[in-house]
TILUM-249774 format. One record per residue (C-alpha): residue in one letter; x, y, z. Coordinates in steps of 0.2 Angstrom, whole numbers, padded with zeros to 4 digits, always signed. Each point is the difference from the previous one (the first is absolute). Example, Ala and Ser with C-alpha at 12.3 -4.5 7.8 and 13.67 -1.06 7.14 Angstrom:
a+0062-0022+0039s+0006+0017-0003
This chain:
m+0024-0043-0100p+0002+0019+0002y+0014+0006+0012r-0008+0001+0018n+0007+0015+0009k-0016+0008+0007t-0007+0001+0018f-0018-0003+0002v-0008+0010+0014s-0017-0006+0007f-0010+0011+0012d-0017+0006+0005g-0004+0012-0013d-0012+0010+0010l+0009+0002+0017d+0019-0004-0004i+0003+0009-0016v+0009+0014+0009y+0014-0013+0005y+0002-0006-0018r+0001+0019-0005l+0013+0003+0013m+0010-0015-0007q+0000+0009-0017a+0005+0016+0008w+0015-0008+0009k+0005-0007-0017q+0000+0018-0007n+0009+0008+0014d+0019+0001-0002g+0003+0001+0019i-0008-0017+0003e+0008-0016-0005f-0015-0009-0006n-0003-0008-0017f-0012-0012-0008y-0006-0004-0018n-0019+0002+0002a-0010-0013-0009h-0015+0012+0001d+0008+0011-0013l-0003-0014-0013n-0019+0003-0003t-0015+0008+0008a-0014-0009+0008r-0015+0011+0003d-0013-0002+0014s-0014+0000-0013s+0008-0015-0010q-0007-0017+0002d+0008-0012+0013s+0007-0011-0013s+0007+0014-0010i+0009+0007+0016k+0006-0017+0005a+0007-0002-0018q+0010+0016+0002l+0006-0005+0017a+0006-0017-0007e+0010+0009-0013r+0008+0011+0013m+0003-0016+0010r+0008-0009-0014n+0013+0014-0001s+0004+0001+0018k+0014-0008+0010l-0007+0006+0017f-0016+0001+0009v-0003+0014+0014l-0016-0001+0010l-0004+0016+0010v-0010-0006+0015g-0011+0013+0007e-0016+0000+0012r-0011-0009-0012t+0012-0010-0012r-0005-0017+0008y-0018+0002-0006l+0004+0004-0018t-0004-0016-0010k-0005+0007-0017f+0017+0006-0006v+0013-0001+0014r-0003-0018+0004w+0001-0004-0019e+0016+0010-0001i+0007-0010+0015e-0005-0017-0009q+0008+0006-0016a+0016+0004+0009i+0001-0016+0009s-0004-0010-0016r+0014+0009-0009q+0012-0002+0015l+0003+0018+0001p+0010+0006+0015i-0013+0008+0012i+0003+0015+0011v-0014+0004+0012v+0001+0018+0006n-0009+0005+0015l-0007+0017+0000n-0002+0001+0018g+0019-0001+0003r+0000-0018+0006r+0017-0009-0004s-0007-0018-0001m-0016-0008-0006d-0016+0009+0006g-0013-0014+0003e-0013+0012+0002r+0002+0009-0017c+0009-0012-0011p-0010-0010-0012s+0000-0019+0006l+0007-0005-0017a+0015+0012+0002q+0003-0007+0018q+0002-0018-0006t+0011+0003-0015l+0019+0004-0001a+0001+0019+0003v+0010+0012+0009h-0010+0012+0011i+0007+0018+0003s-0005+0017+0005f-0004+0014-0012n+0016+0010-0002a+0011+0004-0015a+0016-0007+0007i-0007-0017+0006m-0010-0001-0016q+0015+0003-0011h+0010-0013+0010a-0014-0013-0003l-0001+0004-0018d+0018-0002-0002n+0002-0016+0011w-0016-0009+0002p-0001-0008-0018k+0017-0010+0003s-0005-0005+0018h-0017-0005-0007d+0007-0011-0014g+0011-0009+0013l-0013-0003+0013l-0013-0005-0014a+0013-0013-0007s+0002-0007+0017g-0018-0002+0003m-0003+0014+0013s-0016+0010+0001g-0009+0011+0012p+0004+0018+0006y+0017+0007+0002y+0006+0017+0007y+0016+0009+0002k+0008+0000+0017d+0002+0016+0009e+0019+0001-0005v-0005+0002-0018y-0011+0015+0005r+0013+0008+0011g+0013-0002-0014l-0012+0010-0011s-0002+0013+0014l-0018-0005+0004
């Protein structure tokens, strides 16, 4: 099995791509402490491709991923064609899931988060480079421990964690 070191980012490609692009910009900015190894750099899925072809390319990215980040925007809960499939893949592969609320909410947003992501073991955070980096660095170990002990459901960081990051 290839070394899994990538982060798979799932999002609404129509409405929320700007947030994904901002994550890429944070990574390139020397003044911001933010880094992730982007699984989307592995191959290209084109809008004109067949669904099965796109899913095959997404599956290849997922096989090389150690983390799954779900950007939750206004319409994310209604996206069943690819986003739901990606969440299912992350769950079946037991990838640590970080749910990022684009509206600034620091815990699970029952109005926007897909029901599948509400029910699975995941940490729910706000969209900010500092808390995202904290989750990228710390959630995988917490996830593994919680998973091993049979825990599931939504988790979130307490206000002290945000304050410690000056948020």
